DRENMAR-555329 format. One line per field, with one value per residue: residue number from 1; residue in three letters; chain; y, z negated, x of N, C-alpha, C in turn. Coordinates in pm, 1 decimal. Each point is the difference from the previous one (the first is absolute). Layout:
BEGIN
num	c(NUM:...) .
residu	c(ALA:...) .
chaine	c(A:...) .
n_yy	c(Y:...) .
n_zz	c(Z:...) .
n_xx	c(X:...) .
ca_yy	c(Y:...) .
ca_zz	c(Z:...) .
ca_xx	c(X:...) .
c_yy	c(Y:...) .
c_zz	c(Z:...) .
c_xx	c(X:...) .
//
This chain:
BEGIN
num	c(1:2:3:4:5:6:7:8:9:10:11:12:13:14:15:16:17:18:19:20:21:22:23:24:25:26:27:28:29:30:31:32:33:34:35:36:37:38:39:40:41:42:43:44:45:46:47:48:49:50:51:52:53:54:55:56:57:58:59:60:61:62:63:64:65:66:67:68:69:70:71:72:73:74:75:76:77:78:79:80:81:82:83:84:85:86:87:88:89:90:91:92:93:94:95:96:97:98:99:100:101:102:103:104:105:106:107:108:109:110:111:112:113:114:115:116:117:118:119:120:121:122:123:124:125:126:127:128:129:130:131:132:133:134:135:136:137:138:139:140:141:142:143:144:145:146:147:148:149:150:151:152:153:154:155:156:157:158:159:160:161:162:163:164:165:166:167:168:169:170:171:172:173:174:175:176:177:178:179:180:181:182:183:184:185:186:187:188:189:190:191:192:193:194:195:196:197:198:199:200:201:202:203:204:205:206:207:208:209:210:211:212:213:214:215:216:217:218:219:220:221:222:223:224:225:226:227:228:229:230:231:232:233:234:235:236:237:238:239:240:241:242:243:244:245:246:247:248:249:250:251:252:253:254:255:256:257:258:259:260:261:262:263:264:265:266:267:268:269:270:271:272:273) .
residu	c(UNK:UNK:UNK:UNK:UNK:UNK:UNK:UNK:UNK:UNK:UNK:UNK:UNK:UNK:UNK:UNK:UNK:UNK:UNK:UNK:UNK:UNK:UNK:UNK:UNK:UNK:UNK:UNK:UNK:UNK:UNK:UNK:UNK:UNK:UNK:UNK:UNK:UNK:UNK:UNK:UNK:UNK:UNK:UNK:UNK:UNK:UNK:UNK:UNK:UNK:UNK:UNK:UNK:UNK:UNK:UNK:UNK:UNK:UNK:UNK:UNK:UNK:UNK:UNK:UNK:UNK:UNK:UNK:UNK:UNK:UNK:UNK:UNK:UNK:UNK:UNK:UNK:UNK:UNK:UNK:UNK:UNK:UNK:UNK:UNK:UNK:UNK:UNK:UNK:UNK:UNK:UNK:UNK:UNK:UNK:UNK:UNK:UNK:UNK:UNK:UNK:UNK:UNK:UNK:UNK:UNK:UNK:UNK:UNK:UNK:UNK:UNK:UNK:UNK:UNK:UNK:UNK:UNK:UNK:UNK:UNK:UNK:UNK:UNK:UNK:UNK:UNK:UNK:UNK:UNK:UNK:UNK:UNK:UNK:UNK:UNK:UNK:UNK:UNK:UNK:UNK:UNK:UNK:UNK:UNK:UNK:UNK:UNK:UNK:UNK:UNK:UNK:UNK:UNK:UNK:UNK:UNK:UNK:UNK:UNK:UNK:UNK:UNK:UNK:UNK:UNK:UNK:UNK:UNK:UNK:UNK:UNK:UNK:UNK:UNK:UNK:UNK:UNK:UNK:UNK:UNK:UNK:UNK:UNK:UNK:UNK:UNK:UNK:UNK:UNK:UNK:UNK:UNK:UNK:UNK:UNK:UNK:UNK:UNK:UNK:UNK:UNK:UNK:UNK:UNK:UNK:UNK:UNK:UNK:UNK:UNK:UNK:UNK:UNK:UNK:UNK:UNK:UNK:UNK:UNK:UNK:UNK:UNK:UNK:UNK:UNK:UNK:UNK:UNK:UNK:UNK:UNK:UNK:UNK:UNK:UNK:UNK:UNK:UNK:UNK:UNK:UNK:UNK:UNK:UNK:UNK:UNK:UNK:UNK:UNK:UNK:UNK:UNK:UNK:UNK:UNK:UNK:UNK:UNK:UNK:UNK:UNK:UNK:UNK:UNK:UNK:UNK:UNK:UNK:UNK:UNK:UNK:UNK) .
chaine	c(A:A:A:A:A:A:A:A:A:A:A:A:A:A:A:A:A:A:A:A:A:A:A:A:A:A:A:A:A:A:A:A:A:A:A:A:A:A:A:A:A:A:A:A:A:A:A:A:A:A:A:A:A:A:A:A:A:A:A:A:A:A:A:A:A:A:A:A:A:A:A:A:A:A:A:A:A:A:A:A:A:A:A:A:A:A:A:A:A:A:A:A:A:A:A:A:A:A:A:A:A:A:A:A:A:A:A:A:A:A:A:A:A:A:A:A:A:A:A:A:A:A:A:A:A:A:A:A:A:A:A:A:A:A:A:A:A:A:A:A:A:A:A:A:A:A:A:A:A:A:A:A:A:A:A:A:A:A:A:A:A:A:A:A:A:A:A:A:A:A:A:A:A:A:A:A:A:A:A:A:A:A:A:A:A:A:A:A:A:A:A:A:A:A:A:A:A:A:A:A:A:A:A:A:A:A:A:A:A:A:A:A:A:A:A:A:A:A:A:A:A:A:A:A:A:A:A:A:A:A:A:A:A:A:A:A:A:A:A:A:A:A:A:A:A:A:A:A:A:A:A:A:A:A:A:A:A:A:A:A:A:A:A:A:A:A:A:A:A:A:A:A:A) .
n_yy	c(-3416.6:11.5:-36.1:-122.1:29.3:19.1:-92.1:-80.8:63.3:9.3:-73.6:6.8:43.9:-71.9:-120.4:-30.7:0.6:-91.6:-113.7:25.8:6.4:-107.2:85.6:58.6:104.5:-72.6:118.0:-38.7:65.0:-55.2:73.2:3.8:119.6:13.3:-30.6:98.3:54.2:69.1:176.7:13.7:-79.8:-64.0:-56.6:-61.7:-124.6:-65.0:-0.1:9.2:-31.7:-42.6:-30.3:71.6:79.2:-14.8:178.4:-7.9:-40.1:136.3:-31.5:108.5:-49.0:83.3:60.7:143.7:-4.3:-90.1:68.1:90.6:-80.4:-50.8:77.1:-101.8:-130.7:-29.8:16.6:48.9:5.4:106.2:-74.1:114.5:122.3:-22.6:-15.4:-84.8:-62.7:26.9:-25.6:-51.8:-78.1:87.6:-121.6:9.4:-51.3:-105.1:-34.8:60.4:141.4:-105.9:12.1:89.9:97.0:-47.6:71.9:139.3:22.7:-54.0:27.8:39.0:-39.7:14.1:159.3:27.4:-66.0:23.5:-69.5:-132.4:5.9:-76.7:105.2:-85.0:-35.0:3.0:175.4:11.2:106.8:-1.6:95.7:28.9:77.7:131.7:148.3:-49.4:118.1:61.4:82.0:108.5:117.8:110.5:-10.1:-50.1:103.5:37.1:-104.1:-77.4:-36.8:-75.8:-133.8:-17.8:-120.0:71.6:-102.2:57.5:-43.7:-24.5:1.4:-30.9:-10.3:-20.0:-49.0:-100.7:9.6:-136.3:50.4:-86.9:20.2:32.5:18.3:87.8:149.7:-31.9:75.0:-109.2:-25.1:10.1:115.4:-71.9:113.1:-91.2:84.4:172.4:-40.6:-66.3:150.4:61.4:83.0:56.9:-79.0:-58.3:-23.0:-4.9:68.8:-66.1:-35.5:53.8:-36.9:16.2:-80.9:51.9:-54.1:74.3:-111.8:-42.7:-39.1:76.5:-70.7:130.6:-93.3:74.4:-167.0:39.9:110.2:-96.8:-5.0:-61.0:57.5:8.3:-52.0:43.2:-4.6:-16.9:49.0:-4.1:95.4:-91.3:-48.2:-33.7:130.5:35.9:132.3:-7.2:51.9:32.9:-34.0:-65.7:111.6:-82.6:85.0:-106.1:-22.2:-126.2:111.2:-52.8:-59.9:52.9:-8.8:71.3:-13.3:173.6:-75.6:-19.2:170.4:-17.5:-58.9:50.8:44.9:-45.5:-75.0:148.6:124.6:-168.2:19.5:144.4:6.1:-42.1:97.1:93.6:-73.7:16.7:127.3:24.4:-93.3:-36.4:167.5) .
n_zz	c(3020.7:-133.6:37.0:24.7:-103.5:-75.2:89.8:-3.1:-112.3:9.5:136.9:-90.5:-99.4:76.2:33.7:-97.8:-79.9:67.0:-62.8:-162.4:15.6:64.8:66.7:-3.8:51.7:94.2:11.6:140.0:22.3:127.3:-52.1:138.5:-24.6:73.5:-165.4:-58.1:-67.0:62.0:1.1:-56.7:-14.6:60.1:-121.4:15.6:-11.3:-119.7:-21.8:-152.9:-24.9:-156.7:-16.1:-95.3:20.1:-94.7:81.8:104.1:101.6:3.4:125.8:-20.7:48.0:39.2:131.4:25.8:-127.3:14.0:55.8:-70.4:-101.6:71.9:73.6:-64.6:-0.3:101.1:-191.2:61.5:-130.4:-31.5:-13.2:-119.6:-71.9:-9.5:-119.7:49.8:22.5:-114.4:-11.8:61.9:-31.4:-208.1:-19.1:-47.0:22.9:128.3:-98.6:-80.9:126.5:21.6:-112.1:-21.3:109.2:-53.0:-123.8:11.8:71.3:-80.6:-109.2:74.8:114.5:-100.5:-78.8:145.4:-80.6:-25.9:121.7:-95.7:-92.9:-70.1:-86.9:53.5:-159.1:-19.7:64.4:153.6:20.0:135.0:41.8:131.6:1.5:83.0:-65.0:-140.1:38.5:24.8:-111.4:-106.6:-132.9:35.1:-126.6:63.5:54.8:-119.5:-56.1:-116.9:60.0:-93.2:80.9:-25.9:46.0:23.6:-10.8:65.2:-110.2:78.5:-124.8:-52.7:54.3:-22.6:133.1:-88.0:83.2:-25.5:33.2:80.8:42.2:-104.5:1.5:111.1:-29.6:107.6:-61.6:-61.0:141.9:-18.3:118.0:124.4:66.4:87.0:-16.0:46.4:-115.4:138.2:63.8:6.4:90.7:-6.9:-177.1:73.1:-48.2:131.2:-64.8:-46.1:-157.3:-28.1:-138.4:15.8:-46.2:-137.8:-74.4:-60.1:40.2:34.5:104.3:52.7:100.9:-15.1:120.5:97.1:65.6:-42.7:-13.6:28.2:-15.8:-152.6:-92.4:57.3:-151.5:46.4:-103.9:-67.3:-97.9:37.8:-137.5:11.6:11.9:110.5:12.0:153.4:48.4:123.0:76.4:-74.5:-31.6:-110.7:-22.1:-95.7:-46.9:-24.7:-129.6:-37.5:71.0:-127.8:141.7:-107.6:144.3:29.8:139.4:33.4:127.7:-124.7:-16.4:115.7:70.4:31.8:-11.0:151.5:60.8:-69.6:58.0:77.6:-9.5:3.4:43.8:28.3:19.2:87.0:102.9:-1.4:-30.4:98.2:94.0:-96.5:-105.6) .
n_xx	c(-4223.2:49.0:101.9:-84.3:-106.6:140.1:28.5:-89.5:11.4:72.4:-56.1:-105.5:35.4:21.3:-93.2:-112.9:126.2:-3.7:-101.1:107.8:150.9:-6.7:44.6:-93.0:79.1:47.0:149.2:41.9:120.8:29.7:77.4:-63.3:-10.4:69.2:80.7:-31.3:-142.3:-1.1:4.3:-117.7:50.8:-86.6:-58.8:68.7:-66.0:-47.0:-174.2:49.4:-149.3:41.9:-128.9:-1.2:-95.0:-101.5:28.5:-117.0:134.4:-37.4:75.0:63.7:-85.7:13.6:-64.9:71.8:0.5:67.8:48.2:-159.5:-18.8:104.8:-73.7:-97.3:70.8:164.4:34.1:56.5:102.9:92.5:56.8:-58.3:40.0:-137.3:63.0:148.4:-183.1:-20.8:120.4:58.0:-101.1:76.3:-116.0:-146.3:13.0:12.0:42.5:-36.0:13.3:150.9:28.1:-24.9:47.1:67.3:-9.5:2.6:136.8:79.1:-28.1:57.2:80.1:-23.0:-56.4:22.4:113.7:139.9:106.3:-67.4:150.4:-85.9:77.6:3.1:-52.4:115.7:-47.8:60.7:82.0:73.5:122.7:58.7:117.8:2.4:-100.7:4.4:-36.3:207.9:-61.6:6.8:-42.5:-36.7:-60.0:-56.0:54.6:51.5:-89.2:51.2:-156.6:8.4:-35.9:-144.4:-80.3:-120.4:-86.9:-68.6:-56.6:-94.1:-50.3:141.1:50.1:129.2:112.6:79.4:58.8:80.2:71.5:36.7:98.6:-13.4:-137.5:93.7:-31.3:95.7:-87.0:104.1:-84.3:165.7:8.7:37.5:-67.7:-4.0:-119.1:69.3:-40.7:-42.1:-54.4:-116.9:-69.9:117.7:-1.0:110.5:-62.9:40.3:30.3:112.7:-49.5:135.5:-41.9:130.5:-14.2:60.8:-1.8:53.7:38.0:-191.1:20.0:-113.2:5.9:-27.9:-128.0:-40.1:-83.2:-104.8:-63.9:-0.2:149.5:-69.9:118.3:49.5:-18.6:75.6:77.4:83.0:63.3:167.7:72.8:79.4:-137.2:-7.5:-111.3:-88.3:-63.2:47.8:-33.6:-87.6:108.1:-14.0:155.0:6.8:116.3:18.2:43.3:-25.9:-48.3:-106.4:-36.6:-113.0:-84.3:-83.3:-9.7:12.6:-18.3:121.8:-56.6:-118.1:6.5:110.4:-36.6:-55.3:140.7:25.2:-188.1:85.1:113.0:-25.4:-88.9:56.7:56.6:-105.2:-80.4:146.5:63.3:-89.0:16.3:-30.0:8.1) .
ca_yy	c(103.3:179.0:36.8:13.9:80.3:144.7:70.2:13.6:124.9:89.7:-22.9:3.1:129.7:90.1:43.2:177.9:136.8:40.9:44.4:139.7:104.5:-16.9:140.3:-57.1:1.1:37.3:115.7:25.4:16.3:-28.2:70.4:40.1:137.5:65.1:107.2:111.4:86.8:92.3:33.0:-7.3:-82.0:-125.4:-78.4:-119.9:-85.1:-37.5:-36.9:-193.5:-27.7:-124.7:38.4:-97.2:71.8:-20.1:54.6:42.6:119.7:43.3:49.9:60.6:-70.5:62.3:-135.2:-17.5:27.2:-130.6:56.7:77.7:-2.1:77.5:120.9:96.4:-64.9:-42.9:122.6:36.2:148.7:-0.6:-33.4:61.4:24.0:119.1:126.3:3.5:-20.3:188.7:83.9:-45.8:93.3:147.1:49.6:-106.5:-133.3:-42.1:-189.1:15.0:22.0:-89.3:-125.5:63.7:-44.7:-120.2:-111.4:74.1:-94.1:-166.4:-9.7:61.9:-152.7:-130.8:51.6:15.0:-120.6:43.9:-62.5:-40.7:-176.3:-30.4:-163.7:-96.1:-79.8:-106.3:16.1:114.7:34.3:49.6:40.9:94.4:120.7:-0.3:84.7:85.7:107.0:38.8:156.1:18.8:173.5:57.7:15.7:-158.5:-19.6:12.1:-69.6:-127.6:-10.9:-112.2:65.7:-112.0:-32.8:-75.6:-69.4:-1.2:-71.0:91.0:170.6:58.7:-85.2:28.7:-136.2:97.9:-63.8:-29.5:23.2:-64.0:59.3:194.5:141.2:80.7:94.9:87.6:119.4:17.9:-17.8:68.4:18.6:53.0:-55.8:-11.6:138.9:113.5:-22.3:92.8:7.4:122.6:-34.8:-74.9:-128.5:-112.6:-123.4:-172.5:-84.3:-92.8:116.1:-111.5:52.9:-82.6:-12.3:-88.2:-76.0:-89.2:-49.1:-84.7:108.0:-100.9:71.5:-12.7:100.4:63.3:-16.1:156.0:69.8:-111.3:-162.2:52.0:-3.4:-208.3:-51.0:-70.8:-46.9:-3.7:176.1:4.0:154.3:22.4:-70.4:160.6:-66.4:82.2:-23.5:29.9:-58.8:-84.5:-83.0:-11.5:-144.1:-12.3:-29.0:13.7:39.4:-123.9:38.4:-35.6:172.3:-71.2:94.3:2.3:66.1:-7.9:-69.8:-113.3:-0.7:-39.9:-155.8:29.1:53.5:-121.2:-84.3:54.0:-19.6:-68.6:-55.8:23.8:-92.9:-180.1:43.9:1.7:-130.7:-138.2:-1.1:15.1:-145.8:-41.6:114.1) .
ca_zz	c(56.0:-18.6:110.3:171.2:-14.7:2.9:156.4:117.0:-84.1:46.9:115.9:-13.7:-63.0:121.2:117.7:-16.0:14.2:155.6:64.2:25.2:68.5:133.7:27.4:29.9:123.5:95.8:111.7:23.1:181.8:77.4:140.9:143.5:-39.3:-58.7:-87.5:-43.4:121.2:65.2:-13.8:125.2:73.0:5.0:-11.5:44.0:-69.6:-35.3:-101.5:-67.3:-97.5:-34.7:-101.9:-155.8:-94.1:38.3:57.2:89.3:24.6:146.7:36.2:156.9:170.5:167.6:30.3:48.9:-71.1:-99.7:-135.9:-0.5:-141.4:-44.4:32.6:-93.1:-183.1:-76.5:22.8:-17.8:-15.5:-62.6:-151.7:-98.2:-123.7:44.8:-6.2:65.2:109.8:4.3:-14.7:133.8:125.7:43.3:-64.4:-103.1:-5.8:77.8:-6.0:-98.8:80.9:138.6:-92.3:-20.3:106.2:32.8:-112.1:58.7:145.1:-7.5:-88.7:126.6:44.6:-47.6:-5.3:109.9:129.9:30.6:37.3:-71.4:33.5:-120.5:-8.1:-152.1:-45.8:41.1:126.4:41.9:110.4:79.2:99.1:32.1:29.5:71.7:18.3:-103.7:-52.1:-167.0:7.7:-73.7:34.7:1.5:-80.9:-75.3:201.8:3.2:-44.3:47.4:-106.5:-34.6:-9.5:-101.3:13.4:-91.6:93.6:-115.0:28.9:-50.2:-25.2:-72.7:12.6:-12.0:-35.9:52.9:93.3:71.2:127.5:22.6:-131.2:-100.8:106.0:-46.4:146.9:9.7:42.8:41.6:123.3:112.6:85.2:91.8:155.7:48.8:135.5:-59.5:5.3:55.2:-7.9:82.4:112.8:98.7:-37.9:19.4:-136.3:-33.9:-16.3:-92.3:-55.6:-105.2:-63.7:-117.9:-131.7:-145.0:-124.4:-49.4:63.3:137.0:152.0:122.7:179.4:-33.5:127.1:51.9:151.8:4.1:-108.5:-5.0:-88.4:-67.7:54.6:-28.4:-16.7:174.8:-23.2:-102.5:32.1:-102.8:55.0:106.4:101.0:122.3:95.2:116.2:85.7:170.3:123.2:-49.0:-36.0:-122.8:-35.4:-61.4:18.8:-140.6:3.0:82.0:136.1:11.4:68.5:52.1:59.3:4.1:84.6:-69.7:22.7:-9.4:-138.6:-28.6:4.0:-154.6:-81.5:-54.0:-45.3:-93.3:-114.0:49.4:-111.4:-145.1:15.3:3.2:-190.9:-118.0:35.2:-68.9:-142.1:-50.7:-62.4:16.4:76.2) .
ca_xx	c(-63.3:27.6:83.2:-25.5:-96.9:52.9:56.1:-116.4:-49.5:164.3:-15.4:-149.5:3.9:106.6:-104.0:-84.1:117.7:10.4:-151.7:-59.6:72.9:-57.9:-105.7:-130.4:69.6:102.3:-36.2:141.4:-15.8:105.0:-13.2:124.1:25.7:134.5:-18.6:-37.8:-72.8:-4.8:-131.3:-127.7:-3.9:-81.7:38.7:-140.3:42.0:-122.4:-66.2:-56.9:-127.7:-45.6:-109.3:76.6:-75.6:-80.2:-154.2:87.3:15.6:-27.1:58.7:-33.4:65.8:-79.2:-52.6:152.2:170.0:1.5:117.1:-70.6:33.4:78.0:-35.8:-132.6:-34.7:123.5:69.4:136.9:82.9:163.0:9.9:56.4:-131.8:-67.7:38.1:60.0:-63.0:-33.5:124.8:30.2:-119.4:-76.5:-82.9:-80.8:38.8:-115.2:3.6:-98.2:-44.8:-2.8:-41.4:-190.1:-36.6:16.3:-148.1:-140.9:-57.6:-6.5:-161.7:-67.8:19.4:-79.3:-130.0:-22.0:-74.0:110.8:41.4:75.6:-34.2:2.0:96.4:-18.0:100.1:38.0:-19.8:20.6:-52.8:72.2:-30.1:111.4:2.4:65.8:31.2:3.3:72.4:32.2:57.8:19.7:-12.2:128.9:138.5:96.0:76.4:120.8:-17.1:-32.1:-80.0:-116.1:-143.2:-48.9:-96.4:-114.8:-101.7:-166.5:-110.6:-112.2:-67.5:36.7:149.2:100.1:-36.5:92.9:35.7:144.6:88.2:129.2:64.7:-64.8:-0.4:46.6:15.5:112.4:-41.0:143.8:59.7:61.2:-21.0:174.8:-13.7:138.2:19.1:-125.2:-138.8:-74.5:-123.5:-92.7:-76.0:131.0:102.9:-69.6:-95.8:12.8:237.2:47.6:71.7:34.5:51.6:73.6:-100.2:65.9:-79.7:35.8:147.9:-16.8:-55.2:0.0:-78.9:-190.6:-7.8:-89.3:-57.5:-55.4:-87.2:-184.4:-20.3:151.6:100.4:57.9:176.1:70.6:97.6:61.2:113.1:57.1:-10.2:102.1:8.8:8.6:-136.0:-1.0:-150.0:-10.4:-70.4:-128.6:97.0:81.0:98.7:76.1:131.6:133.0:139.7:77.1:-24.1:-125.2:-108.1:-132.0:-64.1:-210.1:-68.4:-104.3:-123.6:-16.3:34.6:-126.9:-21.8:98.0:-93.3:-133.5:71.3:-1.7:-86.1:-100.7:153.3:-5.6:-122.9:74.8:6.8:-139.2:-13.6:88.7:-60.3:-146.0:14.2:-170.3:-123.7) .
c_yy	c(120.0:57.8:40.9:154.1:90.9:38.6:20.6:121.4:101.7:16.1:81.0:178.9:78.7:-22.4:139.6:74.4:31.1:68.3:129.1:117.8:26.2:88.3:-71.4:48.8:42.0:19.6:-9.8:23.0:-25.3:91.4:-4.5:87.8:25.9:34.8:90.6:23.2:129.6:57.7:-6.8:-137.4:-132.8:-164.2:-163.8:-127.6:-129.5:20.9:-81.9:24.3:-82.4:12.3:-178.7:-8.9:-63.8:18.5:26.1:168.7:62.5:83.3:64.8:-49.1:40.7:-116.8:6.7:43.0:-87.8:103.7:95.6:20.4:107.1:122.9:50.5:-30.1:45.8:247.8:-16.8:118.2:-22.2:-67.0:115.1:26.6:110.1:202.7:-9.4:29.7:173.5:66.8:-47.5:73.5:118.6:11.7:-115.0:-171.1:-50.8:-149.4:21.4:-31.9:-46.8:-175.8:44.0:-66.9:-211.1:-99.1:82.8:-85.5:-160.1:13.9:73.3:-91.3:-129.5:-21.5:25.3:-166.1:-12.0:-103.9:-51.3:-207.0:-39.7:-160.7:-67.8:-77.5:-43.3:-36.4:77.1:115.2:84.1:93.4:67.7:145.8:59.8:155.7:90.4:84.6:-18.1:119.4:61.6:143.7:53.4:24.1:-148.4:-52.5:-44.5:-110.3:-202.3:20.8:-183.3:15.3:-95.4:20.7:-105.6:12.8:52.1:-92.2:62.4:-107.1:72.5:-58.5:11.7:-80.2:104.0:-92.8:-25.5:57.8:-43.2:54.5:167.0:92.6:102.0:82.9:116.7:126.4:110.9:-70.6:95.8:-18.8:21.6:-18.0:-26.5:86.2:69.2:2.6:157.0:-2.2:56.9:-126.0:-110.6:-83.7:-131.9:-89.6:-164.4:33.0:-4.6:94.3:-122.5:52.4:-54.8:34.7:-22.0:3.6:-24.0:-19.3:-52.3:127.8:-148.0:180.7:7.1:45.8:1.3:55.5:125.2:60.8:-39.2:-104.7:24.3:-65.8:-201.2:-8.8:-87.9:-64.4:24.5:60.6:-54.4:139.3:0.9:-4.0:157.6:-73.8:72.3:-107.7:46.4:-95.3:-95.2:-119.3:31.6:-62.4:16.1:-81.2:-56.8:56.7:-90.3:-60.5:-104.5:77.7:-91.0:56.4:-8.8:72.0:21.4:-46.6:-151.7:23.3:-62.8:-150.2:-22.0:65.1:-119.8:-107.6:24.1:-128.1:-102.6:-89.4:14.7:-84.4:-128.2:-11.2:-10.7:-124.0:-88.9:75.2:-44.1:-193.2:-29.3:98.2:5.6) .
c_zz	c(-42.2:67.7:136.3:-88.3:9.4:120.9:83.7:-87.0:68.7:89.2:42.8:-5.4:110.8:107.1:-54.3:29.6:128.8:87.5:-44.5:48.5:168.7:21.5:93.2:166.9:20.0:119.3:17.1:123.8:14.5:94.4:36.7:30.9:-62.9:-87.1:-38.1:197.3:59.6:-92.1:94.2:73.6:31.9:-49.9:28.0:-68.2:9.6:-154.6:-30.9:-123.1:-11.9:-93.5:-100.6:-94.3:17.3:35.8:158.6:55.5:133.0:82.2:153.1:140.7:126.8:62.2:156.1:-81.5:-135.4:-94.8:-36.1:-140.6:25.7:19.7:-72.0:-153.7:-60.0:13.2:-28.6:-29.6:-67.6:-132.8:-11.8:-95.7:54.5:11.0:95.6:175.0:22.0:47.3:159.3:81.4:39.0:-44.7:-101.5:45.6:74.1:-29.0:-36.5:114.7:93.1:-67.9:15.0:133.9:100.4:-20.3:52.8:120.1:17.6:-68.4:108.2:49.6:-48.6:2.9:99.2:107.1:79.2:50.4:-76.6:-18.1:-128.0:-45.1:-194.0:-78.9:85.1:160.1:2.6:94.6:24.8:142.5:22.2:1.5:70.5:-5.0:-142.1:-51.1:-124.5:17.4:-109.0:45.3:70.1:-105.8:-21.6:158.6:-80.0:-117.3:70.5:-67.8:-19.9:27.5:-46.0:75.3:-43.5:65.0:-94.9:54.4:-86.5:-102.3:-65.3:-55.8:105.2:3.2:61.2:155.0:15.9:115.0:19.8:127.5:-21.6:134.4:-116.5:106.1:-12.0:-0.1:-22.8:39.8:144.6:168.0:50.4:139.7:109.6:146.2:-63.3:44.6:94.0:-59.6:47.8:139.6:117.7:-26.2:55.5:-104.3:70.0:24.4:-82.2:-98.1:-105.9:-125.7:-163.5:-159.7:-72.8:-92.3:-91.9:-16.2:113.5:102.3:68.5:121.3:18.2:129.6:-8.2:128.2:44.6:-58.2:-40.4:-88.2:-121.5:32.4:-52.4:-44.4:113.6:-66.9:-130.6:42.1:-100.2:58.1:78.6:172.0:88.8:93.6:49.5:45.0:101.6:129.0:-81.9:-82.7:-180.9:14.6:-173.6:-29.5:-186.8:-6.3:74.5:121.3:106.9:96.3:33.9:104.1:-69.5:50.8:-50.6:26.2:-103.7:-184.8:-80.2:-95.5:-121.9:-140.2:-93.3:-41.0:-131.7:-125.9:2.1:-129.3:-136.6:26.8:-67.9:-164.0:-80.0:-23.4:-94.1:-203.4:-48.2:-16.1:102.6:68.3:121.6) .
c_xx	c(-38.6:59.8:-80.3:-152.2:77.3:41.6:-116.2:-50.5:72.9:-3.5:-142.6:89.5:114.8:-80.3:-39.1:18.3:22.3:-93.2:-47.2:29.0:-54.8:-111.3:-167.8:35.7:94.4:20.1:157.7:12.5:142.1:93.5:108.7:93.7:143.2:-1.6:147.9:-67.2:39.4:-105.8:-114.9:47.6:-80.4:61.5:-64.4:43.1:-90.1:10.4:-92.2:-36.9:-37.8:-65.9:57.8:-139.4:-200.8:-97.3:91.5:8.8:3.4:111.3:-27.9:6.7:-53.4:-20.2:94.0:85.7:-41.2:101.3:-32.3:41.6:163.1:-14.6:-62.1:22.8:132.0:8.5:178.6:13.9:84.7:24.9:63.3:-112.3:-64.7:84.4:128.2:-45.0:-83.4:121.9:-18.6:-109.9:-16.8:-112.6:-51.4:51.6:-134.4:-36.6:-158.6:-153.8:-38.2:-107.0:-159.9:3.7:-4.2:-95.0:-158.5:-49.4:-22.4:-143.4:-115.6:-52.5:-24.4:-124.8:-67.3:-5.5:112.5:59.5:146.6:28.3:9.5:94.9:-52.3:90.4:118.0:72.7:191.5:-69.4:140.8:-37.9:136.2:-91.1:112.5:22.3:-60.9:121.3:29.3:66.7:72.1:34.3:199.8:80.8:53.9:55.9:169.9:33.1:-37.5:-113.1:-69.3:-156.3:-95.6:-107.3:-126.6:-124.3:-117.0:-88.3:-129.3:-84.7:83.2:204.1:75.4:128.4:231.3:71.0:120.2:28.9:110.7:79.2:-41.9:44.6:103.8:26.6:125.2:47.5:168.4:79.1:27.0:-82.9:80.2:-129.2:83.5:-24.8:-112.7:-127.5:-100.4:-175.7:-46.5:-47.0:70.2:28.5:-129.8:-63.8:14.9:187.2:-52.4:86.4:105.6:87.5:75.9:-73.3:84.0:-74.6:118.9:176.5:-7.2:-31.8:-70.7:-58.9:-164.8:38.3:-195.5:0.6:-35.2:-72.9:-122.7:20.3:118.8:122.6:75.2:132.4:63.3:109.1:101.7:161.1:74.2:66.9:118.9:-49.4:-56.9:-99.6:44.4:-127.6:-11.5:-37.2:-77.6:81.7:42.5:49.7:52.4:125.3:44.2:91.1:92.6:-14.8:-81.0:-115.7:-132.5:-54.4:-136.7:-44.7:-171.1:-153.6:-3.1:-6.0:-159.7:86.3:140.6:-60.9:-115.1:87.1:70.2:-45.8:-85.5:129.3:-130.1:-178.3:73.3:68.9:-76.1:-35.5:50.9:-61.9:-142.2:-1.4:-189.3:-60.1:13.2) .
//
């Protein structure tokens, strides 16, 4: 009996310890975007926010913008010291100003009765997003910069956000255009531009179908691969002689299939989320 009572006591202690460690609010981002990202890249994925606390939390959700909280309450910054940020930015660190603006705008929207969803104890909120920009100052263009994210909850609470995989910006990426960059009024803005990009030991082919859309990761490359762009066809020849052809018209489809593979991997990792 004494042994049973002792075991129950240990179990209760462990349960209480776990309960104390579990944060009131958990926030996780599951990224579709391949990391590391490029400078000024739009990231996409899903954010899941769970309320474990006793108090309700409010998250912005516009009538036509279910992902509004990602743009209005989510703060993404370089994971460096304030002194390092000042050095890279060549001006006073901006993190406190940005944090202040997020807090100010969120508090104002709540006060004015803006569009919010209320998440009660034990409930979760989730939404997909596709156009959250990640950028670093020009002083970090030669570096691999880790990033961290925080979610602001009014009236005065910042929640660390776990990001899977962690966000990093490849300021050290090397760009090799496959053709001279054309500019000026005579430039055909509907033409496809291809760039080989090297990040560390990895290479991939970036394709920009036209000037109005962002560039897309089209294919993984080996340093020995030869890429030729001619007559609206992209030809990738590997060292072993294997040849892959991609018509320009197929770029959106192939990029979408690549993104779909990332989404499926995300859904598998998320499980029930």
